[in-house]
ROMI-616623 format. One record per residue: x, y, z of N, C-alpha, C in turn; residue in three letters. Coordinates in steps of 0.001 Angstrom, whole numbers, always signed. Layout:
REM ROMI-616623
- X_Y_Z_X_Y_Z_X_Y_Z_ALA
...
//
This chain:
REM ROMI-616623
- -6423_+14110_+13832_-6217_+13694_+12455_-7377_+12841_+11973_UNK
- -7328_+12509_+10718_-8342_+11679_+10080_-8326_+10274_+10685_UNK
- -9501_+9700_+10904_-9582_+8367_+11501_-8883_+7307_+10654_UNK
- -9021_+7385_+9340_-8375_+6410_+8464_-6866_+6537_+8583_UNK
- -6366_+7757_+8592_-4928_+7968_+8744_-4461_+7406_+10076_UNK
- -5180_+7682_+11126_-4809_+7175_+12451_-4752_+5655_+12467_UNK
- -5701_+5009_+11792_-5761_+3552_+11775_-4518_+2934_+11141_UNK
- -3956_+3606_+10151_-2818_+3057_+9432_-1504_+3781_+9747_UNK
- -1486_+4573_+10782_-281_+5314_+11148_+868_+4386_+11530_UNK
- +574_+3169_+11925_+1600_+2237_+12355_+2399_+1592_+11239_UNK
- +2161_+1974_+9992_+2899_+1362_+8882_+4254_+2008_+8654_UNK
- +4519_+3093_+9362_+5791_+3798_+9192_+6217_+4401_+10519_UNK
- +7508_+4616_+10642_+8047_+5260_+11839_+7713_+6750_+11787_UNK
- +7599_+7353_+12942_+7271_+8782_+13031_+8247_+9477_+13959_UNK
- +8698_+10624_+13537_+9534_+11461_+14391_+8634_+12548_+14965_UNK
- +8524_+12579_+16272_+7675_+13585_+16922_+8232_+14991_+16735_UNK
- +9550_+15087_+16710_+10198_+16395_+16574_+11244_+16313_+15473_UNK
- +11529_+17456_+14869_+12527_+17502_+13804_+13861_+16960_+14290_UNK
- +14231_+17288_+15504_+15534_+16843_+16013_+15616_+15326_+16168_UNK
- +14459_+14631_+16165_+14431_+13169_+16264_+14500_+12483_+14903_UNK
- +14354_+13247_+13838_+14218_+12670_+12501_+15418_+11813_+12106_UNK
- +16607_+12296_+12307_+17796_+11536_+11912_+17836_+10187_+12625_UNK
- +17593_+10178_+13918_+17610_+8933_+14689_+16552_+7963_+14165_UNK
- +15356_+8446_+13918_+14269_+7589_+13435_+14620_+6995_+12076_UNK
- +15158_+7802_+11179_+15541_+7307_+9854_+16640_+6257_+9981_UNK
- +17641_+6531_+10797_+18731_+5565_+10983_+18224_+4253_+11562_UNK
- +17284_+4320_+12494_+16704_+3096_+13071_+15947_+2301_+12013_UNK
- +15202_+2976_+11173_+14446_+2288_+10127_+15380_+1684_+9079_UNK
- +16438_+2391_+8736_+17404_+1846_+7775_+18123_+630_+8347_UNK
- +18339_+624_+9639_+19016_-503_+10281_+18112_-1730_+10371_UNK
- +16788_-1513_+10411_+15845_-2624_+10542_+14618_-2362_+9660_UNK
- +14777_-2441_+8330_+13676_-2087_+7421_+12450_-2991_+7515_UNK
- +12595_-4166_+8087_+11452_-5083_+8190_+10681_-4927_+9500_UNK
- +11096_-4000_+10339_+10483_-3852_+11657_+8967_-3678_+11593_UNK
- +8470_-2932_+10647_+7026_-2684_+10544_+6394_-3402_+9348_UNK
- +7083_-4405_+8831_+6599_-5112_+7637_+5225_-5729_+7854_UNK
- +4987_-6291_+9020_+3686_-6897_+9298_+2558_-5886_+9242_UNK
- +2775_-4721_+9802_+1754_-3671_+9763_+1511_-3194_+8330_UNK
- +2590_-3107_+7540_+2417_-2689_+6147_+1656_-3744_+5343_UNK
- +1946_-5011_+5580_+1196_-6078_+4879_-282_-6035_+5248_UNK
- -585_-5833_+6523_-1979_-5753_+6966_-2682_-4568_+6302_UNK
- -2045_-3416_+6290_-2635_-2229_+5670_-2842_-2439_+4182_UNK
- -1881_-3066_+3514_-2005_-3342_+2085_-3201_-4238_+1819_UNK
- -3351_-5294_+2612_-4504_-6202_+2445_-5813_-5457_+2646_UNK
- -5880_-4612_+3661_-7131_-3910_+3966_-7451_-2816_+2955_UNK
- -6442_-2117_+2465_-6674_-998_+1559_-6724_-1404_+93_UNK
- -5897_-2373_-308_-5748_-2714_-1719_-6300_-4087_-2052_UNK
- -6154_-5006_-1134_-6582_-6371_-1405_-5377_-7237_-1678_UNK
- -5598_-8375_-2297_-4492_-9303_-2524_-3460_-8718_-3485_UNK
- -2216_-8966_-3186_-1119_-8551_-4063_-206_-9751_-4260_UNK
- +624_-9694_-5238_+1524_-10818_-5470_+2042_-10845_-6886_UNK
- +2137_-9677_-7517_+2708_-9622_-8845_+1725_-9787_-9981_UNK
- +439_-9866_-9681_-546_-10064_-10748_-1503_-8888_-10864_UNK
- -1103_-7729_-10368_-2003_-6588_-10371_-2407_-6193_-11789_UNK
- -1486_-6248_-12738_-1824_-5878_-14119_-2908_-6795_-14676_UNK
- -2809_-8073_-14388_-3821_-9022_-14867_-5173_-8731_-14225_UNK
- -5183_-8428_-12927_-6450_-8124_-12253_-7082_-6859_-12813_UNK
- -6265_-5838_-13093_-6794_-4601_-13675_-7362_-4874_-15058_UNK
- -6634_-5630_-15870_-7121_-5966_-17214_-8431_-6737_-17137_UNK
- -8536_-7683_-16226_-9768_-8459_-16069_-10944_-7562_-15695_UNK
- -10713_-6623_-14788_-11781_-5704_-14368_-12202_-4818_-15538_UNK
- -11235_-4260_-16267_-11566_-3400_-17406_-12326_-4167_-18479_UNK
- -11887_-5380_-18769_-12579_-6181_-19778_-13992_-6545_-19337_UNK
- -14151_-6844_-18071_-15477_-7198_-17558_-16433_-6010_-17611_UNK
- -15912_-4801_-17500_-16762_-3605_-17496_-16895_-2961_-18869_UNK
- -16196_-3460_-19854_-16265_-2895_-21185_-17682_-3085_-21736_UNK
- -18269_-2051_-22320_-19653_-2152_-22830_-19781_-3102_-24019_UNK
- -18730_-3241_-24795_-18728_-4125_-25963_-17512_-5009_-25850_UNK
- -17627_-6268_-26139_-16423_-7117_-26091_-15303_-6467_-26875_UNK
- -14136_-6409_-26299_-13005_-5696_-26889_-12689_-6187_-28303_UNK
- -12749_-7477_-28530_-12404_-7993_-29850_-13428_-7566_-30917_UNK
- -14636_-7167_-30530_-15641_-6708_-31489_-15572_-5200_-31715_UNK
- -14906_-4465_-30836_-14882_-3017_-30911_-13921_-2489_-31965_UNK
- -13135_-3339_-32594_-12133_-2852_-33558_-12726_-2557_-34884_UNK
//
């Protein structure tokens, strides 16, 4: 598989065989936080900081890259 995929494969449970799928899903539903640490690490590495302010960060980036100040473009 792809190296990037392999690096982040630990963020979710995997069923090796179809017949194992039900058991794996039931285990994850019983303990949804089991892989939370791996998911947080992957999120930090792939996306960066998160915490409910993503819209503000996107707006800041778009405004910073706008060729003309937005308030003058109207």
